[in-house]
C-alpha positions as CSV (number, residue, x, y, z in Angstrom):
1,X,92.5,82.0,68.7
2,X,95.6,81.4,66.7
3,X,99.1,82.6,67.1
4,X,101.1,83.9,64.2
5,X,103.6,81.3,62.9
6,X,107.2,82.4,63.4
7,X,110.2,81.8,61.2
8,X,113.9,82.2,62.1
9,X,116.2,84.0,59.6
10,X,119.8,84.8,59.4
11,X,121.5,87.5,57.4
12,X,125.1,88.4,56.9
13,X,125.4,92.2,56.2
14,X,128.5,94.2,55.1
15,X,129.2,96.9,57.6
16,X,128.9,99.6,54.8
17,X,125.2,99.1,54.5
18,X,124.3,97.6,57.9
19,X,122.9,100.8,59.3
20,X,120.8,101.6,56.3
21,X,119.3,98.1,56.1
22,X,118.7,98.0,59.9
23,X,116.8,101.3,59.5
24,X,114.5,99.8,56.8
25,X,113.9,96.6,58.9
26,X,113.1,98.9,61.9
27,X,110.6,100.9,59.9
28,X,108.8,97.6,59.0
29,X,108.6,96.7,62.7
30,X,108.4,92.9,62.1
31,X,111.9,91.5,63.0
32,X,112.9,90.6,66.6
33,X,116.7,90.4,66.7
34,X,118.2,87.6,68.7
35,X,121.1,88.4,71.0
36,X,124.2,86.3,70.4
37,X,127.3,86.2,72.5
38,X,129.8,84.3,70.4
39,X,132.5,86.1,68.4
40,X,135.0,88.8,69.2
41,X,133.6,92.0,70.4
42,X,136.4,94.3,69.5
43,X,136.5,93.7,65.7
44,X,136.3,96.5,63.2
45,X,132.7,96.0,62.2
46,X,131.4,97.0,65.6
47,X,134.0,99.4,67.1
48,X,132.3,102.4,65.5
49,X,128.8,101.0,66.5
50,X,129.9,100.8,70.2
51,X,131.3,104.3,70.1
52,X,128.1,105.6,68.5
53,X,125.9,103.7,70.9
54,X,127.8,105.3,73.9
55,X,127.4,108.7,72.3
56,X,123.6,108.3,71.7
57,X,123.1,107.1,75.3
58,X,124.9,110.2,76.6
59,X,122.7,112.4,74.4
60,X,119.6,110.6,75.7
61,X,120.7,111.2,79.3
62,X,121.2,114.9,78.6
63,X,117.8,115.1,76.9
64,X,116.1,113.4,79.9
65,X,117.9,115.9,82.2
66,X,116.6,118.8,80.1
67,X,113.1,117.4,80.1
68,X,113.0,117.1,83.9
69,X,114.5,120.6,84.3
70,X,112.1,122.4,81.9
71,X,108.8,120.6,82.4
72,X,107.8,122.6,85.6
73,X,108.2,125.8,83.5
74,X,106.2,124.6,80.5
75,X,103.4,126.9,79.4
76,X,102.2,125.2,76.2
77,X,101.6,121.8,77.9
78,X,98.6,119.7,77.3
79,X,97.0,117.8,80.1
80,X,98.4,114.5,81.1
81,X,95.0,112.9,80.2
82,X,95.1,114.4,76.7
83,X,98.6,113.1,76.2
84,X,97.6,109.6,77.5
85,X,94.7,109.7,75.0
86,X,97.0,110.2,72.1
87,X,96.9,113.9,71.7
88,X,100.6,114.2,70.8
89,X,102.3,115.7,67.7
90,X,102.5,113.6,64.5
91,X,105.6,113.8,62.4
92,X,107.3,111.8,59.6
93,X,110.6,110.1,60.3
94,X,112.3,112.2,57.6
95,X,111.1,115.4,59.2
96,X,112.1,114.1,62.7
97,X,115.6,113.3,61.3
98,X,115.8,116.8,59.7
99,X,115.0,118.5,63.0
100,X,117.9,117.0,64.9
101,X,120.9,119.3,65.3
102,X,123.4,117.9,67.8
103,X,125.5,121.1,67.9
104,X,122.5,123.3,68.7
105,X,121.4,120.8,71.3
106,X,124.9,120.7,72.9
107,X,125.0,124.5,73.2
108,X,121.5,124.7,74.6
109,X,122.2,121.9,77.1
110,X,125.4,123.5,78.4
111,X,123.6,126.8,78.8
112,X,120.7,125.3,80.7
113,X,122.9,123.1,82.8
114,X,125.0,126.1,83.7
115,X,122.0,128.1,84.8
116,X,120.6,125.1,86.7
117,X,123.9,124.6,88.5
118,X,124.1,128.3,89.4
119,X,120.5,128.2,90.6
120,X,121.2,125.1,92.7
121,X,124.3,126.8,94.1
122,X,122.2,129.8,95.0
123,X,119.6,127.6,96.6
124,X,122.2,125.7,98.6
125,X,123.9,128.9,99.8
126,X,120.6,130.5,100.7
127,X,119.7,127.4,102.7
128,X,123.0,127.6,104.5
129,X,122.6,131.3,105.3
130,X,119.1,130.6,106.6
131,X,120.5,128.0,108.8
132,X,123.0,130.5,110.2
133,X,120.2,133.0,110.6
134,X,118.3,130.4,112.6
135,X,121.3,129.8,114.8
136,X,121.7,133.6,115.3
137,X,118.3,133.9,116.9
138,X,119.5,132.5,120.2
139,X,122.5,134.8,120.1
140,X,120.7,138.1,119.4
141,X,120.8,139.4,123.0
142,X,124.5,139.0,123.4
143,X,126.0,142.5,123.9
144,X,129.5,141.8,122.7
145,X,130.9,141.1,119.2
146,X,130.6,137.4,118.4
147,X,134.3,137.1,117.5
148,X,135.0,136.7,121.2
149,X,133.1,133.4,121.0
150,X,134.8,132.2,117.8
151,X,138.5,133.2,117.7
152,X,138.8,135.5,120.8
153,X,141.7,137.9,121.3
154,X,145.2,137.3,122.6
155,X,144.0,137.5,126.2
156,X,140.2,137.1,126.2
157,X,137.9,134.4,125.0
158,X,134.2,133.7,125.3
159,X,131.9,130.8,126.0
160,X,128.2,130.3,125.8
161,X,126.9,127.8,128.4
162,X,123.6,126.4,129.4
163,X,122.9,125.0,132.9
164,X,119.8,123.8,134.7
165,X,117.7,126.7,136.1
166,X,117.7,124.9,139.4
167,X,121.5,125.4,139.7
168,X,121.9,128.6,137.8
169,X,122.2,130.9,140.8
170,X,124.9,128.6,142.3
171,X,126.6,128.6,139.0
172,X,126.8,132.4,138.9
173,X,128.1,132.5,142.4
174,X,130.8,129.9,141.8
175,X,132.0,131.4,138.5
176,X,132.2,134.9,140.0
177,X,134.2,133.6,142.9
178,X,136.6,131.5,140.9
179,X,137.2,133.8,138.0
180,X,137.0,137.0,140.0
181,X,137.2,140.5,138.5
182,X,138.4,139.1,135.1
183,X,134.9,138.0,134.1
184,X,132.0,139.3,132.2
185,X,128.8,137.4,132.6
186,X,125.5,137.9,130.8
187,X,122.4,135.8,131.3
188,X,120.6,135.6,128.0
189,X,116.8,135.8,127.7
190,X,115.1,132.4,127.5
191,X,111.6,131.2,127.4
192,X,110.0,130.8,130.9
193,X,109.0,127.3,130.0
194,X,112.6,126.2,129.3
195,X,114.3,124.2,132.0
196,X,117.8,125.6,131.3
197,X,119.4,129.0,131.7
198,X,121.9,130.3,129.1
199,X,125.0,132.5,129.9
200,X,127.4,134.4,127.7
201,X,130.8,134.5,129.4
202,X,134.0,136.5,128.7
203,X,137.1,135.4,130.6
204,X,140.9,135.3,130.4
205,X,142.4,132.5,128.4
206,X,144.5,131.6,131.4
207,X,141.3,130.8,133.3
208,X,140.2,128.2,130.8
209,X,141.0,125.2,133.0
210,X,139.1,126.7,135.9
211,X,136.0,127.2,133.7
212,X,136.3,123.6,132.5
213,X,136.0,122.4,136.0
214,X,132.9,124.4,136.5
215,X,131.4,123.1,133.3
216,X,132.0,119.5,134.5
217,X,130.6,120.2,138.0
218,X,127.4,121.7,136.7
219,X,127.0,119.5,133.6
220,X,126.9,122.6,131.5
221,X,126.4,122.4,127.8
222,X,128.4,124.5,125.3
223,X,126.7,126.4,122.5
224,X,129.0,126.7,119.5
225,X,129.0,130.0,117.6
226,X,129.6,129.6,113.8
227,X,133.1,130.9,112.8
228,X,131.4,133.2,110.2
229,X,130.1,135.4,112.9
230,X,132.5,138.3,113.9
231,X,130.4,141.4,114.7
232,X,127.5,142.2,116.9
233,X,124.6,139.8,116.5
234,X,122.4,142.6,115.1
235,X,125.0,143.5,112.5
236,X,125.4,139.8,111.5
237,X,121.6,139.5,111.2
238,X,121.4,142.4,108.8
239,X,124.3,141.1,106.8
240,X,122.7,137.6,106.5
241,X,119.3,139.0,105.6
242,X,120.8,141.2,102.9
243,X,122.7,138.2,101.4
244,X,119.6,136.0,101.5
245,X,117.6,138.6,99.6
246,X,120.3,139.0,97.0
247,X,120.6,135.2,96.5
248,X,116.8,134.9,96.2
249,X,116.8,137.6,93.5
250,X,119.6,135.9,91.7
251,X,117.8,132.5,91.9
252,X,114.6,134.1,90.7
253,X,116.4,135.7,87.7
254,X,118.0,132.4,86.8
255,X,114.7,130.6,87.1
256,X,113.0,133.2,84.9
257,X,115.8,132.8,82.3
258,X,115.3,129.0,82.3
259,X,111.5,129.5,82.1
260,X,111.7,131.8,79.2
261,X,113.3,129.1,77.1
262,X,111.3,126.1,78.5
263,X,108.9,125.6,75.6
264,X,111.7,125.9,73.1
265,X,113.9,123.5,75.0
266,X,111.2,121.0,75.7
267,X,110.3,120.8,72.0
268,X,113.9,120.2,71.2
269,X,114.5,117.7,74.0
270,X,111.4,115.7,73.2
271,X,111.8,115.5,69.4
272,X,115.5,114.8,69.8
273,X,114.8,112.1,72.4
274,X,112.4,110.4,70.0
275,X,115.0,110.4,67.3
276,X,117.8,109.1,69.6
277,X,115.5,106.4,71.0
278,X,115.0,105.1,67.5
279,X,118.8,105.2,66.8
280,X,119.6,103.6,70.2
281,X,117.2,100.7,69.5
282,X,118.6,100.2,66.1
283,X,122.2,100.1,67.4
284,X,121.2,97.7,70.1
285,X,119.8,95.3,67.5
286,X,122.7,95.8,65.2
287,X,125.1,94.9,68.0
288,X,123.2,91.7,68.8
289,X,124.8,89.9,65.8
290,X,128.0,88.0,65.4
291,X,130.7,90.4,64.1
292,X,133.7,89.8,61.9
293,X,136.1,92.5,60.6
294,X,133.8,93.5,57.7
295,X,130.4,91.8,58.3
296,X,127.7,91.6,60.9
297,X,125.6,88.4,61.1
298,X,122.1,88.9,62.5
299,X,119.6,86.3,63.5
300,X,116.0,87.3,64.0
301,X,112.4,86.1,64.4
302,X,109.9,87.2,61.8
303,X,106.2,86.3,61.3
304,X,106.0,83.9,58.4
305,X,103.4,86.0,56.7
306,X,105.9,88.9,56.7
307,X,108.8,86.9,55.1
308,X,108.0,88.1,51.6
309,X,108.1,91.7,52.6
310,X,111.4,91.2,54.5
311,X,112.9,89.5,51.4
312,X,111.7,92.4,49.2
313,X,113.3,94.9,51.6
314,X,116.6,93.0,51.5
315,X,116.7,92.4,47.8
316,X,118.2,95.8,46.8
317,X,121.2,94.9,48.9
318,X,121.6,91.3,47.7
319,X,125.2,92.0,46.5
320,X,126.3,92.9,50.1
321,X,124.1,90.5,52.0
322,X,123.5,86.8,52.4
323,X,120.0,85.9,53.6
324,X,118.8,82.5,54.6
325,X,116.1,80.8,56.7
326,X,117.3,78.6,59.6
327,X,115.8,76.1,62.0
328,X,115.4,77.1,65.6
329,X,118.0,75.6,68.0
330,X,117.1,72.6,70.1
331,X,114.8,73.8,73.0
332,X,114.5,77.3,71.5
333,X,111.0,78.6,71.7
334,X,109.8,81.3,69.3
335,X,108.2,84.5,70.6
336,X,104.4,84.9,70.7
337,X,102.5,87.2,68.5
338,X,98.7,87.2,68.9
339,X,96.5,87.1,65.8
340,X,92.8,87.4,66.3
341,X,89.7,88.7,64.4
342,X,89.0,92.4,64.8
343,X,85.9,91.7,67.0
344,X,87.9,89.9,69.6
345,X,91.3,91.5,69.3
346,X,90.3,94.0,71.9
347,X,90.6,91.5,74.7
348,X,94.3,90.7,73.8
349,X,95.5,93.2,76.5
350,X,93.7,91.1,79.1
351,X,95.3,87.9,77.8
352,X,98.8,89.5,77.9
353,X,98.1,90.8,81.4
354,X,97.8,87.2,82.6
355,X,100.8,86.0,80.5
356,X,101.7,85.4,76.9
357,X,100.5,82.1,75.4
358,X,103.3,79.6,74.9
359,X,104.2,79.3,71.2
360,X,102.3,76.5,69.6
361,X,99.6,76.5,72.2
362,X,96.2,78.2,72.3
363,X,95.6,81.9,72.4
364,X,92.4,82.3,74.5
365,X,91.5,85.8,73.4
366,X,88.8,84.9,71.0
367,X,87.6,82.0,73.2
368,X,87.1,84.2,76.2
369,X,85.8,87.3,74.5
370,X,82.0,86.4,74.3
371,X,82.0,85.2,77.9
372,X,83.9,88.3,79.2
373,X,81.5,90.7,77.4
374,X,78.4,88.8,78.7
375,X,79.7,88.6,82.2
376,X,80.6,92.2,82.3
377,X,77.2,93.1,81.0
378,X,75.5,90.9,83.7
379,X,77.7,92.4,86.5
380,X,77.1,96.0,85.5
381,X,73.6,95.2,84.5
382,X,72.1,98.7,84.0
383,X,70.9,99.9,80.6
384,X,71.1,103.6,81.5
385,X,74.7,103.3,82.8
386,X,75.6,101.3,79.8
387,X,74.2,103.9,77.4
388,X,76.1,106.7,79.0
389,X,79.4,104.9,79.2
390,X,79.2,103.4,75.8
391,X,78.6,107.0,74.4
392,X,81.6,108.3,76.4
393,X,84.0,105.5,75.4
394,X,82.8,105.7,71.8
395,X,83.4,109.5,71.7
396,X,86.9,108.9,73.0
397,X,87.5,106.3,70.3
398,X,86.4,108.7,67.6
399,X,87.9,111.9,69.0
400,X,91.3,110.7,70.1
401,X,94.0,108.9,68.2
402,X,94.8,106.3,70.9
403,X,97.8,104.0,71.0
404,X,97.0,100.5,69.7
405,X,96.8,98.9,73.2
406,X,94.7,101.8,74.7
407,X,92.4,101.7,71.7
408,X,91.8,98.0,72.2
409,X,91.0,98.6,75.9
410,X,88.4,101.3,75.1
411,X,86.8,99.1,72.4
412,X,86.6,96.4,75.1
413,X,84.9,98.7,77.5
414,X,82.5,100.0,74.9
415,X,81.5,96.5,73.9
416,X,81.0,95.6,77.5
417,X,78.8,98.6,78.0
418,X,76.6,97.6,75.0
419,X,76.1,94.2,76.7
420,X,75.2,96.1,79.8
421,X,72.5,97.9,77.9
422,X,71.2,94.5,76.7
423,X,71.2,93.0,80.2
424,X,69.7,96.1,81.8
425,X,66.9,96.1,79.2
426,X,66.0,92.5,79.8
427,X,66.1,92.9,83.6
428,X,64.3,96.3,83.6
429,X,67.1,98.3,85.1
430,X,67.4,101.9,83.8
431,X,69.3,104.0,86.3
432,X,68.0,101.5,88.9
433,X,64.2,101.8,89.0
434,X,64.1,105.4,87.9
435,X,61.3,104.8,85.3
436,X,58.9,103.6,88.0
437,X,60.4,105.8,90.8
438,X,59.9,109.2,89.2
439,X,56.3,110.1,88.1
440,X,57.4,112.0,85.0
441,X,59.1,108.9,83.6
442,X,56.2,106.5,84.2
443,X,54.8,106.9,80.6
444,X,57.9,104.9,79.6
445,X,56.9,101.8,81.7
446,X,55.2,100.0,78.8
447,X,58.4,100.4,76.7
448,X,60.5,99.1,79.6
449,X,58.2,96.2,80.2
450,X,58.3,95.3,76.5
451,X,62.0,94.5,76.7
452,X,62.0,93.0,80.3
453,X,61.6,89.3,80.8
454,X,63.7,88.9,84.0
455,X,63.2,90.5,87.4
456,X,66.3,89.7,89.6
457,X,65.0,91.9,92.4
458,X,61.8,89.9,92.9
459,X,63.0,86.6,91.4
460,X,66.7,86.2,92.1
461,X,66.7,82.4,91.9
462,X,66.0,82.5,88.2
463,X,69.0,84.8,87.6
464,X,71.1,82.7,89.9
465,X,70.4,79.6,88.0
466,X,71.2,81.3,84.7
467,X,74.5,82.5,86.3
468,X,75.4,79.0,87.5
469,X,74.4,77.5,84.1
470,X,76.6,79.9,82.3
471,X,79.4,79.1,84.7
472,X,79.0,75.4,84.1
473,X,79.1,75.9,80.3
474,X,82.2,78.1,80.7
475,X,84.0,75.5,82.7
476,X,83.0,72.6,80.4
477,X,84.2,74.8,77.4
478,X,87.6,75.2,79.1
479,X,87.9,71.4,79.5
480,X,86.8,70.9,75.8
481,X,89.6,73.3,74.8
482,X,92.1,71.4,76.9
483,X,90.9,68.1,75.3
484,X,91.3,69.4,71.8
485,X,94.8,70.7,72.6
486,X,95.9,67.3,73.9
487,X,94.3,65.6,70.9
488,X,96.1,67.8,68.4
489,X,99.4,67.4,70.1
490,X,99.0,63.6,69.9
491,X,98.3,62.9,73.5
492,X,94.9,61.3,72.8
493,X,95.0,59.2,76.0
494,X,95.1,62.4,78.1
495,X,92.4,64.0,75.9
496,X,90.0,61.1,76.4
497,X,90.8,60.1,80.0
498,X,91.8,63.4,81.6
499,X,89.3,65.8,80.0
500,X,86.8,63.8,78.0
501,X,85.8,61.5,80.9
502,X,85.5,64.5,83.3
503,X,83.4,66.4,80.8
504,X,80.9,63.6,80.5
505,X,81.0,62.8,84.2
506,X,80.2,66.4,85.2
507,X,77.4,66.6,82.6
508,X,75.9,63.3,83.8
509,X,75.9,64.5,87.4
510,X,74.2,67.8,86.4
511,X,71.6,65.9,84.3
512,X,70.9,63.6,87.1
513,X,70.5,66.5,89.6
514,X,68.2,68.4,87.2
515,X,66.0,65.4,86.4
516,X,65.7,64.4,90.1
517,X,64.6,67.9,90.9
518,X,61.8,67.5,88.3
519,X,63.0,70.4,86.1
520,X,63.2,67.9,83.2
521,X,61.7,64.4,82.6
522,X,62.5,61.9,85.3
523,X,63.2,59.4,82.5
524,X,66.8,60.8,82.5
525,X,67.4,59.9,86.2
526,X,68.3,56.2,85.6
527,X,70.5,56.7,82.5
528,X,72.4,59.6,84.1
529,X,72.9,57.6,87.3
530,X,74.3,54.7,85.3
531,X,76.5,57.0,83.3
532,X,77.8,58.8,86.4
533,X,78.7,55.5,88.1
534,X,80.4,54.1,85.0
535,X,82.4,57.3,84.5
536,X,83.3,57.5,88.2
537,X,84.7,53.9,87.9
538,X,86.5,54.9,84.8
539,X,88.1,57.9,86.6
540,X,89.1,55.6,89.5
541,X,90.7,53.2,87.1
542,X,92.6,55.8,84.9
543,X,93.4,58.9,86.9
544,X,96.3,57.2,88.7
545,X,97.7,55.5,85.6
546,X,101.1,57.3,86.0
547,X,101.7,55.3,89.3
548,X,103.6,52.0,89.1
549,X,101.9,50.3,92.1
550,X,98.4,49.0,91.5
551,X,97.3,50.1,95.0
552,X,98.7,53.6,94.4
553,X,96.8,53.8,91.1
554,X,93.5,52.9,92.7
555,X,94.1,55.3,95.6
556,X,94.9,58.2,93.2
557,X,91.9,57.3,91.2
558,X,89.6,57.4,94.2
559,X,91.1,60.7,95.5
560,X,90.7,62.2,92.0
561,X,86.9,62.1,92.5
562,X,87.4,64.8,95.2
563,X,88.0,67.2,92.3
564,X,84.3,67.2,91.9
565,X,84.2,69.6,94.9
566,X,86.7,71.9,93.0
567,X,84.5,72.0,90.0
568,X,81.4,72.7,92.2
569,X,83.3,75.6,93.8
570,X,84.2,76.9,90.4
571,X,80.6,76.9,89.3
572,X,79.4,78.5,92.5
573,X,81.9,81.4,91.8
574,X,79.6,82.5,89.1
575,X,77.0,83.4,91.6
576,X,78.9,86.7,91.7
577,X,77.2,87.6,88.5
578,X,73.9,87.7,90.4
579,X,75.5,89.5,93.4
580,X,77.0,92.2,91.4
581,X,74.0,92.7,89.1
582,X,71.7,92.9,92.1
583,X,74.2,95.3,93.9
584,X,74.2,97.6,90.9
585,X,70.4,97.7,90.8
586,X,70.0,98.0,94.5
587,X,72.4,101.0,94.7
588,X,70.5,102.7,91.9
589,X,67.1,102.1,93.7
590,X,68.5,103.6,96.9
591,X,69.7,106.7,95.1
592,X,66.3,107.1,93.4
593,X,64.5,106.6,96.7
594,X,66.6,109.4,98.3
595,X,65.8,111.6,95.3
596,X,62.0,111.1,95.6
597,X,62.1,111.7,99.3
598,X,63.6,115.2,98.9
599,X,61.8,116.1,95.6
600,X,58.7,117.4,97.5
601,X,60.8,119.9,99.6
602,X,59.5,123.4,98.9
603,X,61.6,125.6,96.6
604,X,64.7,123.4,96.6
605,X,63.3,119.9,96.3
606,X,63.8,119.5,92.5
607,X,67.3,120.9,92.7
608,X,68.2,118.5,95.6
609,X,66.7,115.6,93.8
610,X,68.6,116.3,90.7
611,X,71.9,116.7,92.6
612,X,71.3,113.4,94.4
613,X,70.5,111.7,91.2
614,X,73.5,113.0,89.3
615,X,76.1,112.6,92.1
616,X,74.7,109.3,93.4
617,X,74.5,107.6,90.0
618,X,77.9,108.9,89.0
619,X,79.3,107.3,92.2
620,X,77.4,104.1,91.4
621,X,78.7,104.0,87.8
622,X,82.4,104.4,88.9
623,X,82.1,101.8,91.7
624,X,80.1,99.2,89.7
625,X,82.2,99.6,86.6
626,X,85.3,98.7,88.5
627,X,83.6,95.8,90.2
628,X,82.1,94.5,86.9
629,X,85.5,94.6,85.2
630,X,87.5,93.0,87.9
631,X,85.1,90.2,88.7
632,X,84.4,89.4,85.0
633,X,88.2,89.2,84.5
634,X,88.6,87.1,87.6
635,X,86.2,84.5,86.2
636,X,88.4,84.3,83.1
637,X,91.7,84.1,84.9
638,X,90.8,81.7,87.7
639,X,87.9,79.5,86.6
640,X,88.5,79.5,82.8
641,X,92.2,79.8,82.1
642,X,93.0,77.3,84.9
643,X,91.5,74.5,82.8
644,X,93.7,74.8,79.7
645,X,95.8,78.0,79.4
646,X,99.6,77.6,79.1
647,X,100.9,81.2,79.7
648,X,104.7,80.6,79.5
649,X,105.3,82.4,76.2
650,X,107.5,85.4,75.5
651,X,106.1,88.5,73.8
652,X,107.2,89.2,70.3
653,X,109.3,92.4,70.6
654,X,110.4,93.5,67.1
655,X,112.8,96.3,66.3
656,X,110.5,99.2,65.5
657,X,110.3,102.9,65.5
658,X,108.9,103.6,69.0
659,X,109.1,107.3,69.9
660,X,107.9,108.5,73.3
661,X,106.7,112.0,72.7
662,X,105.5,112.1,69.1
663,X,103.7,109.7,66.8
664,X,105.3,108.8,63.5
665,X,103.1,109.2,60.5
666,X,104.6,105.9,59.0
667,X,102.9,102.9,60.7
668,X,104.9,99.7,61.2
669,X,103.5,96.5,59.7
670,X,103.1,94.7,63.0
671,X,101.1,96.2,65.9
């Protein structure tokens, strides 16, 4: 529920030990360096840092290039799912540092880049030659060397023209008459479905203008012959095919040479990338300070509880440093670091998905956790499903070393599934109605009945009323939190009039409705009516108090009563707990019904029933899990957070060792 208190510190560091000290602060992972723009940026203390930063960024770019190049050829790779679940190498920072050999990397990178460039050149040339081969297909039937249609001779040149088939005979007659005996004409083979005829023509250069007139008269289209073609089309085709085969072999050879070193190169690129990422982050933070010729002045945020450790880390360098605590500047808001008990810290990712709490305000993680787990259990609502998924998620938690955020997420899902087991048990849902649907499971009915005391399928109204009651409590709880926040911040008027009055007004309306329905003693009707009227008048008198005009105040107060419909709508939103719970049970019942219908089929009935049961319930689990998670989260985000949550904070982002491909054996102090 609380946020870690933040302190702002400033330290002046001599450049001779700046890198070493920054590395130790980075290993702690509890200092968020604050960027500062004052000061000259070309002074001696940072010239070398800028140069090194540029060099490291270039190395990272090269490493990323190698990774993209070699990953398709990797043979020792683990599945992306395993990598996501934390099955990545573990190494100490000292071992990682010892692995890095820039000279070795540079030689390897140049070799691989050369082979990749050569392979790309082969691929491009092969594509170009294939394009020429494609163009050559329409020229294959030409009986003369193709150089006539590219450069020609001193006296003769060639053209390839297409004209409409409807005018092709007239075209042949005209061209024969106008160019006479100094003409060679060949009609090329074309598809019968084509509407144009194609002609290869050899003629004297002196007749070029005459041919141009014919081209214009018949709207003929020229076909250009690539200048590379000189010989007969058949010879050119053989030449192109030979060159393409040679290029393909060369490309395959280069590819195999790259593939043979892929595992070695990827290990190098990944480990080196991790090291250079750490160095890059360190340099970025070091360069955030105010520089002088010999000193760097850093400012950073640190959790107050970590101050003693930071001071202990700095102490060995006290002769070359000056450390002091400073006050935040006017209007400067510290970053947010969530701090919750272990049992509720798993919902922190959900809080951060919505937005970080504003520093000094309330962290809703612990407050929302019980409701989220309960609502998820009610929405999923099947004990059988819950047992299977809690076992799967629990196995993942034990088997895999997950990242902190992913671990919290799986703990959240596991807890939600345990609540689903509870809700399924009290509503009698075990894989739908499988215990009553399948005869061999019916001996378990007494055990099922011993836990069940709700039956949403036959008595949905009771479950609906429970859902709405939980929704009302949830909303009132949100208003109580807002009231407490205002009270603590000194705005007691708002706490009493904006939240307190509404809380008691809504409660009095609910009590009045329940007592009038006869669910509780009618003795509560009159007191609740009086309380409702009095509180309504108080709302009318106070909700417009910010207005200066008396009429505007009263009008705003009257209109504020319309918010009752908003609260009613919020409460009705919780009916989705019934809808999703019933949906999960109904889908399970349909699957079981289908299974029982085919179970008596001779020979294959049992097999078909088992397949329907497994496939159907697997589908039901996936769909209902997604729905339960999303709708439970929506009730927190929309109905609950909207009453009090101020999510305008900035995440605490400390300088830390954050490798991408490996896990450091040394853990930072802040997670």
